[in-house]
C-alpha positions as CSV (number, residue, x, y, z in Angstrom):
1,M,-192.4,35.7,81.4
2,S,-190.6,32.9,79.7
3,S,-190.6,34.5,76.3
4,L,-188.1,37.1,77.6
5,S,-185.3,34.5,77.2
6,H,-185.2,35.1,73.5
7,T,-185.0,38.2,71.3
8,H,-187.3,38.9,68.4
9,D,-187.1,41.2,65.5
10,E,-188.9,44.4,66.3
11,A,-190.7,44.2,62.9
12,D,-192.4,41.0,64.2
13,L,-193.6,42.5,67.5
14,P,-197.2,43.7,68.1
15,D,-197.7,47.4,67.6
16,T,-198.8,48.4,71.1
17,T,-198.8,52.1,70.3
18,S,-201.2,52.3,67.3
19,G,-203.6,49.7,66.1
20,D,-204.5,48.2,69.5
21,A,-204.1,51.5,71.4
22,A,-207.8,51.6,72.5
23,Q,-207.6,48.0,73.8
24,M,-204.4,48.7,75.7
25,A,-205.9,51.8,77.2
26,H,-209.0,49.8,78.3
27,L,-206.8,47.1,79.9
28,M,-204.9,49.8,81.7
29,R,-208.1,51.2,83.1
30,Q,-209.1,47.8,84.3
31,A,-205.7,47.2,85.8
32,R,-205.9,50.5,87.7
33,E,-209.2,49.3,89.2
34,G,-207.4,46.2,90.6
35,D,-207.8,43.7,87.7
36,R,-204.5,41.8,87.8
37,A,-205.5,39.7,84.8
38,A,-205.8,42.9,82.7
39,Y,-202.3,43.9,83.8
40,G,-201.1,40.4,82.9
41,Q,-202.5,40.9,79.3
42,I,-200.5,44.2,79.1
43,V,-197.4,42.4,80.2
44,R,-197.9,39.6,77.6
45,S,-198.5,42.1,74.8
46,T,-195.5,44.3,75.5
47,Q,-192.8,42.1,77.2
48,D,-190.9,41.0,74.1
49,R,-190.7,44.5,72.6
50,L,-189.7,46.0,76.0
51,Y,-187.1,43.3,76.5
52,N,-185.6,43.9,73.1
53,A,-185.3,47.7,73.8
54,V,-183.7,47.1,77.2
55,L,-181.3,44.5,75.7
56,R,-180.2,47.1,73.1
57,L,-179.3,49.4,76.0
58,V,-177.6,47.1,78.5
59,G,-176.2,44.5,76.1
60,D,-176.7,41.5,78.4
61,R,-179.6,39.1,78.0
62,E,-179.9,38.1,81.7
63,E,-179.6,41.6,82.9
64,A,-182.1,42.8,80.3
65,Q,-184.6,40.1,81.4
66,E,-184.2,41.1,85.1
67,L,-184.6,44.8,84.3
68,T,-187.7,44.2,82.2
69,Q,-189.3,42.1,84.9
70,E,-188.5,44.8,87.4
71,A,-190.1,47.4,85.1
72,F,-193.3,45.4,85.1
73,T,-193.2,45.0,88.8
74,R,-192.7,48.7,89.4
75,G,-195.4,49.4,86.8
76,L,-197.9,47.4,88.9
77,M,-196.8,49.1,92.1
78,K,-197.2,52.5,90.4
79,I,-200.4,51.6,88.5
80,E,-202.5,54.3,90.2
81,S,-200.1,57.0,88.9
82,F,-201.0,56.2,85.3
83,R,-203.2,59.0,84.0
84,G,-203.5,58.1,80.4
85,D,-201.3,61.0,79.1
86,A,-199.1,58.4,77.3
87,A,-199.8,55.0,75.8
88,P,-199.3,52.1,78.3
89,Y,-196.2,50.9,76.4
90,T,-194.7,54.3,76.5
91,W,-195.4,54.6,80.2
92,L,-193.7,51.2,80.9
93,F,-190.9,52.0,78.5
94,R,-190.1,55.1,80.6
95,I,-189.8,53.0,83.7
96,A,-187.6,50.4,82.0
97,M,-185.3,53.0,80.5
98,N,-184.8,54.7,83.8
99,L,-183.9,51.4,85.4
100,A,-181.5,50.5,82.6
101,I,-179.8,53.9,82.5
102,S,-179.4,53.9,86.2
103,Q,-177.9,50.4,86.1
104,L,-175.4,51.4,83.4
105,R,-174.3,54.5,85.3
106,K,-173.9,52.5,88.5
107,I,-171.7,49.8,87.1
108,K,-169.8,52.1,84.7
109,R,-169.1,49.2,82.4
110,H,-168.8,51.0,79.1
111,R,-166.5,53.6,77.6
112,V,-167.9,57.1,78.2
113,F,-168.4,59.8,75.5
114,S,-168.8,63.4,76.7
115,L,-172.3,64.8,76.2
116,D,-170.9,68.3,76.0
117,R,-168.1,67.9,73.4
118,P,-168.5,69.9,70.2
119,A,-170.3,68.0,67.3
120,S,-168.0,67.3,64.4
121,S,-168.4,65.5,61.1
122,N,-164.6,65.1,60.9
123,G,-164.7,67.3,57.8
124,S,-165.5,64.3,55.5
125,R,-169.3,64.5,55.2
126,S,-172.0,67.0,56.0
127,A,-173.6,66.9,59.4
128,D,-176.9,65.8,58.0
129,A,-175.3,62.9,56.1
130,V,-173.6,61.7,59.2
131,D,-176.9,61.9,61.1
132,D,-178.8,60.0,58.4
133,Q,-176.1,57.3,58.1
134,A,-176.0,56.5,61.8
135,A,-179.8,56.4,62.0
136,G,-180.0,54.2,58.9
137,L,-177.6,51.6,60.2
138,L,-179.6,51.2,63.4
139,D,-182.8,51.1,61.6
140,R,-181.6,48.3,59.3
141,V,-180.3,46.3,62.3
142,A,-183.7,46.6,63.9
143,R,-186.0,46.1,61.0
144,D,-184.4,44.2,58.1
145,P,-186.4,41.3,56.8
146,A,-184.9,37.8,56.8
147,P,-181.8,38.0,54.5
148,L,-181.3,35.8,51.5
149,P,-178.8,33.0,52.0
150,G,-176.0,34.9,50.2
151,E,-176.5,38.0,52.3
152,Q,-176.5,36.3,55.7
153,L,-172.8,36.6,56.5
154,E,-172.6,40.2,55.3
155,R,-175.7,41.1,57.4
156,R,-174.4,39.3,60.4
157,E,-171.1,41.1,60.3
158,R,-172.9,44.5,59.9
159,D,-175.3,43.8,62.7
160,Q,-172.4,42.7,65.0
161,Q,-170.4,45.8,64.2
162,V,-173.3,48.2,64.8
163,L,-174.5,46.7,68.0
164,A,-171.0,46.4,69.4
165,A,-170.5,50.1,68.6
166,L,-173.8,50.9,70.2
167,G,-172.6,49.0,73.3
168,R,-169.5,51.2,73.6
169,L,-171.5,54.4,73.9
170,E,-172.3,56.3,77.0
171,A,-175.7,55.3,78.5
172,D,-177.5,58.5,77.7
173,Y,-176.4,58.3,74.1
174,R,-177.5,54.7,73.8
175,A,-180.9,55.6,75.3
176,V,-181.8,58.2,72.7
177,L,-180.5,56.0,69.8
178,V,-182.6,53.1,71.0
179,M,-185.7,55.3,71.5
180,R,-185.5,57.0,68.1
181,D,-183.9,54.7,65.6
182,I,-185.0,51.3,67.0
183,E,-188.2,52.0,69.0
184,G,-189.4,54.8,66.6
185,F,-190.5,57.3,69.3
186,D,-191.1,60.8,68.0
187,Y,-189.1,63.7,69.4
188,Q,-191.8,64.9,71.7
189,Q,-192.4,61.5,73.2
190,M,-188.6,61.2,73.8
191,A,-188.4,64.6,75.4
192,D,-191.3,63.7,77.7
193,I,-189.8,60.4,78.7
194,L,-186.4,61.8,79.4
195,E,-187.9,65.0,80.9
196,M,-185.7,67.4,78.9
197,P,-186.4,70.3,76.5
198,L,-187.0,69.3,72.9
199,G,-184.0,71.3,71.7
200,T,-181.7,69.5,74.2
201,L,-183.1,66.1,73.1
202,K,-182.5,66.8,69.4
203,S,-178.9,68.0,70.2
204,R,-178.2,64.8,72.2
205,L,-179.5,62.6,69.5
206,F,-177.4,64.3,66.9
207,R,-174.3,63.9,69.1
208,A,-175.1,60.3,69.8
209,R,-175.2,59.6,66.1
210,L,-171.9,61.2,65.6
211,A,-170.4,59.1,68.4
212,L,-171.8,56.0,66.8
213,R,-170.4,56.9,63.5
214,E,-167.0,57.6,65.1
215,Q,-167.1,54.1,66.6
216,L,-167.9,52.6,63.2
217,Q,-165.3,54.6,61.2
218,G,-163.2,51.6,60.3
219,Y,-166.1,49.6,59.3
220,L,-167.7,52.3,57.2
221,K,-164.5,52.9,55.3
């Protein structure tokens, strides 16, 4: 898994949840029947994307690599529990996110935001505008094409500010932001992965975006 030592733009990663879904499902069935080579193909197809998602959550390359490798190891150990209700990548993503969130909670490395505090737009913008702005910042960090030479410094500063702000959020907030605004999961997929009601999921995502915007207030001004 040497390719896990470097990040890649998510826009350049293989789409393991749409165009090749049938192939991935076929490989997973083979893997469940004991074909280790098939599981190896799944790992090669998904490892960079999964690593990048975990890296966004834990913020440390070495730790992200270890957690990603552990997710694949656990996936192999639990292969018989895969029923095909979700795409193979989604199934592996759930394992990786649980590992990453558990690790962040255990080490308590980052500043914590309360999940229960009232949502507020600070009276300056509508709630929907705050929501869209935070989502848009993360989306641009994840999916911008290569910048023109004159835009490089500005983009680098923006990316650093956004990712640093993301890194200061509580683990549960970071998870939903990564899942929705970087990985592109829909609400129902997120609710299934996190095992929570859809309404609770949407509320947490909204509060996470408010928390992110609060961290970026100085930069946004």
